[in-house]
N, C-alpha and C positions, 0 to 999 in steps of 0.2 A: 504493500500500500504506500502511496505517496501521502504521508501524513500532513505535510505542509499544505498541499492542495485540498485535502479532505478537511483540514481545519478551516480554510477559507470558505469552503462550501457550507460547512456547519455554521459558520458565522452568519451567512446569508439566511439560513433557515431560522436561526435564533432571532435575527432582526425582525423577521416577519411575525414570529410569535410574540415578541416584545411589543410590536406595534399594535397587535390585537389587544394585549393586556392594557396598554395605555388608553386605547379607545374605550374599552369597557370601564376603566377606572373613572371616567367622566360621568358615567350613567349607572354605576353599580347600585343594585338594589339589595340591601342587606337581608331582605326577607328570603333571598334565594341561597342563603348559607345552609350547609348541611353539617352534621357532626359525625365524624368517623368514630370517635370516642370522646371522653371528657377532655376539654381544652384542645381538641384536634379538629380544626375546621377545614372544610373544603367547599368550594363554590363551583358554579358552572364555568367560571373563568379558568380555573385549574384544569377542568376536564377538556374544555374546548381547546385550550392552549396545548395540552398534551397531544390531542389528535392532530393538530397542525404540525407539531414537532415530529411525531411518528411518521406521518405521511412524507414530510420533506426529507427526513433522514433515511427512510426506507428507499427513497428514490436514488440517493447518492451512494448508498452502500447496502445493496439488497441482501448480501450474505449475513449481515449482522442481526442478532436477536435484540430484544428489548427488555430492560428492567425499568419499570416506570412506577411512580408513586401512586397514580390513580388507577393503574391496571387496565387502561382502556384497550390494550392490544389483546388481552385475554390469554397471553402466552404463559406457559409454565416457566418459572424462573430456573435457569441453568447457569450457575455461577462459574462454571468452567469454560463457558463459550465466549465468543466475540460478542460483546454486548454494548449497545447504547444504554446508558443509565441516565434517566431523565427526571429532573424535578421541574415541572412546568412553571410553578410559581412558588419559589421558596420564600417564605415570609407571608403566607396567606393571611394570618391574623393581622399583621401590619396592614396588608392591602385592604381588608374589609373594614378596618378602622380609619382608613385614609392616612396612615403613617407611611411616608414615602421611602421605606427601606424594604425592598423585595427585589427578586431577580429571577431570571430564567437560568437554569443550570443544566448543561449537557456534557456528559463524559463518555468517552469510548474506552473500553477496557478489554483486555484479553485475559480471562481468568481474573486474577487479582492485580494484573499489570496495567496501570493507567497508560493510555496512548495519546488521548486528546482531551483537553478540557476547555470549555467555553462557558463563560458566565457573563450575562449582560444585566446591568443594573439600569433600568430604563429612565429612572428619574434624574440621574446624573449623566445618562447616555455614556456610561463607561463600559466598554467591551473588553473583558479580560479573556485572554486566550493563550493557548500554548499546545505544544505537541512534544512527544518524546524525542529528546535530543535537539529540539529546536528552540528552547528557551520559553520564557513566559513574558507576555506582553499586555499592555493596556493602551488601546487607541494608538498603536504604533510605537509606543515607548517601552523599551525593555525593562522588565521588572527584576528587582533583587531584594531579597529579604533584608531586614534590619541587620546592622552590624553589632547590635548590643550583645554583650556576652554574659550579662548577669540579670537576674530578676529585678534587682534594684534599679535597673535602667529601663524597665519594660512596662509597656501598656498591654494588658492581656484581655482577650475576649473569651466569653463563654456563653452557654445557653442554660436556661433553667429547666429542670425536669417538668414535663407535663403528664407523665405517667410513671409507674414504678416508684411511687413516693416513699417506699420503705428505705430507699437509699438517700433520702433528702437530707437528713441530719449530717451524714458524712460529707455530702456534697457541700453543704453550707460551711462545714469546718474548713474545707479547701478554700472556699471563697473568703472566709475570715482571715486565713493565713496569707492569702495573696493580697488582700487589702492592706495588710501590714508590710508586705515585702516588695511591693511594686509601685509604679506610678499610679496605678488604678486598675479596675476591672470594669469592662463594658459588656452590655448585653443588648445587641441590636435586634435579635429576633429572627435572623436569617443566617443559618450556618454557612451557606455558600458565599454570602457576602463577607462574613468574617474571615473565611479561608482566603478569599481573593485579597482581602486587605492585609493578611499576613504575607502573602506573596509580594504585595506592593510595598511592604515595609511600614505600613501604617500601624499595625499591631505587631508586637514581637511574637505573640503566640495566641493560639486558640485551643481550647480543650472542651470536650463534652462527652457525655455518655448517653445511651439510648438514641443514637443516631441510626439512620439507614444509609444504604449505599448511595441513594440519590442525593442525600444531603452533602456528600463529600467527594464523589467520584471526580468531578471536574476540579474542585479546589485543591485536592491533594496533588494532582498533576502539576498545577500551577506552582505550588509551593516547592515541590521537588525540583522543577525546572528553574526556579528562582534561587536555588541554593539552600533551601530549608530542609528540615528533618521531620518526618512523619512516622509515628508509631501508634500502637494502641496503648492503653494504660499500663500494660505489662512491659512495654518497651519493645514489643515484637511487631510483626508486619500484618497482623490480623485485624487491621482497622476497617477495611472496606466493607466486609460483611460481618465483622465482629461486634459492631455497635458502639465502640468508643474510640476516640482519636485525640492525640496530642500532636499538634503541628506547630513548629516553632523555628526560630533561628538558632544561633549557637547556644542560647541558654536553655535549650530543650531538656538537657539532663537535669539541670537544677529544678525546672518546673516539674519534671517527672518525679523527682524525689519528694516534693511537697505533696503531689497527688497521692503517691503511694504511702506516705506517712499517715494520711487521713482516710484513704479509700481502700 
């Protein structure tokens, strides 16, 4: 595969999906919100955007399968295959409340190996993209992770649990420790945006558990191509389908120590 060309084609598909989201943002009716489970919202915008993405991506790479948040393809998930992994609207809760922090996230992986990542944040019109061996970019500017080497120099992002609350107290202990050890902790509400910002050097790190592959498939490729480190909470490479991720610059090991001390 020509990953450079495929990335450019993916960008065009993502642009069309983002344009649809912004069109619907102007007239969105909150009565059309659905609940997948407690605190986990979905709207017709998520579902229709996913259909647009699947159709466009299937056209440019027919041999790839799909792993999608809303399951509109009806395909059985095969984590060993060549897969497009799609979050059509990461930050749905922000979107339905009119908070302009959300994005489209598309990753291409082979098994657990990230090949392409494209994240578009439509409100700022920032297109983050990269491919294996080709670097990470935003609107034509090459990205590099922060050069900070210690937590004491760092601004860290995370997400708060919306399910599996039995781990909440331990998670809050991590948050408390990092509030004391860093420049601060931020929670934007869209994991793919957080990961893109780590790749861009705006955050030194992002960590979260209870994530899905579509939350991180694109973002972890960007961070790796921007010179960062990505692991699961155990320090291994089982993040994509394992549910937790620690993505950071050179202070990754120090952050991992804090997480494991409390979690």
